[in-house]
N, C-alpha and C positions, 0 to 999 in steps of 0.2 A: 908486535903490539897486540895486546889482548885487553879490551875494555868492556865494561858493562856500563850502560848509560841510561838515565831516566830523564825524560822531559815531561813537563806539565804544559798543557795547552792553556794559553791565556785568554784566547777569544772563544774557543769552544771548550766544553767540559770534556777533557780527555787526558789520558796519561799514556806514555809510551815507554817501554823497556826494550833495549836492544843490546846485542852482543856484537862486537867487531873483533875479528881475529885475523891476523896476517900470518900466513904460513909461507913455506919456501916457494910454493907454486901459485898461490892465489890469495884473495882476501874474501872472507866469508862473513856475511852479516845476517843475523836473524833477529826479528823483532816482533813485538806484539803491541798493538794500539787498541785501547778500549775507551769508549766515551759515549757522549750524547751530542749530536749535532744535526742541524736542519730537522729538528723535531723527531729524530730517529736514534735509538740506541744502536751502537755498532761495535764490531771488533774486527781487527785486521791482523792476520799473521803473515809475515813475509820472510822469505829467504832470498838473499841476493848473493850471487857469486861474481866477483870481479877478477880480472887478471892483475898482475903486480903493477900495472900502469894505471889502475883505477878505471879500466874500461869494463862496462857491463858484459858479462857472459850469459847470465840467466837471472830471471826473477820468477819465483813461484809465490803466489799470494792467494790466501783464502780470506774472503770477505763475508761477514754476516751483518746484515742490516735488518733490524726489526723481524728477525726470524727467517729472512730470505738469505740463501747462501749462493755465492758465486766463486769461481776459481779463475785466476789469471795465470797463464803459463807463457812466458816469453823467453826466447833464446836468441843470442847474437853470436854468430860464428866469427872465426878469425878474419874472414873477408868482409865483415860488417853487414852480413845478411841477417835480417831479423825474421824470426818465425813466431807465430802466435798459435799455440796448441797445434803445432805441426804445419801450419799454413804460412807460406812465404808472404812477407809484407814489404814489398819493394818501396812503398811510399815512406817508409821509415829509414831508408838507406843512409841519410845524412846524420842520423842520431847516434850518439855514442852513449850519452847519459840518460838516466831516467829521473823523473821528478814525481814522487808519490805525493798527492795533495795534502795528506795529513801528517807529514813528518819532516822535520828539519834535517834528518839524517841524509836524505838524498841531495841536499846542497853540498855536503861534504865530497860527493863524487867528483863534480867538475872542479871544485876548489883544489883538491889534491891532484887531479889529472892534469889540469892546466899549468900548475906550478908558475903562476903569474908573478912577475917582479913588481915591486911597489909602483903604483900609477899605471900599470898595464891594464887594458880593458879588452875583453874578448867576447865576440858574439858566438853563440853555440846553438845548435839544434838539439832539442831535448824531447824525449818521449814523455809527455805529461799524462799522468794517470789520475783522473778525477774520480775518486771513490763514490761520491754522492751522485754524480751524473752518469756513472757507468760508462765512461768514455776514455779512450786512449788515443792521443793525437800528437803529431809532431808540432812543437812550438819553438819560437825564438826566445832566447834569454841572453842577458849580458852578465858577466862577472867582472868586477874591477877590484884589484888589490889596492886598498886605501892605506896600507901600512899598519903597523901596530896590531897585527892579527885581526884586522877588520876588512871584510869584503862587501862591496856593494852588489846586491843581487837586483837585477831588473827583469821582471816578467813582462815582456813586450806585449804578449797576447792579452793581458788583463791590466796593462798600464799600472804596474805595481812595483815599488822599490822598497828595499830594506837594507840596512847596514848590519851585517851579521858578524858578531864577535865569535872567533873560533879559538880552540886551544892549540897546543903545539902539534897535534895530530890532524888539524884541520876539521875537527868535529865542532859543531855549533854549540856555543855556550849560551848565547843570547840572540834571539830572533825577535826584535822589538814588536810588541803588541800581539804576537802569535804564540811563541814558545819560549820557555826558559828551562835550562838544564838544572835539575835539582840534585843530581847525584852522578858521580863518575868514579 
């Protein structure tokens, strides 16, 4: 699979462009998000590497907000041990997936990894990356396969739910009130 995708933010003024490429050994995703949110212009560039089971191996992300720059470097080894900029993070041990606050792309990771049958619901631990608050923390989420390529996402930590419409590759087409895919 090789796809280029563009999403438009419906709540915040933003656009995202990303590439998803499946190789014989891994899945590589790179993207750029630009916009204006929380009274701040921002841009985010990210590179995610996953294994063929849609488990995160690494995330490299450059963030620019109102002229201030930061870098996030996360790695997860085959034993599930996370490091951040070379420092071990044992409190993240239960997390397999990441959720970047400004993109529907990261919802694709657990949707494809879990391979839920219709009506199946699963709780997962996710590494949530909030760009505006400069925080990375483990959170609980639920995913339910509602059938017809629709998955219910439940963000327990912020009491939020959404029914996500996905394409045949598990990539989000519609994230009601937040994102809409405008090109693939």
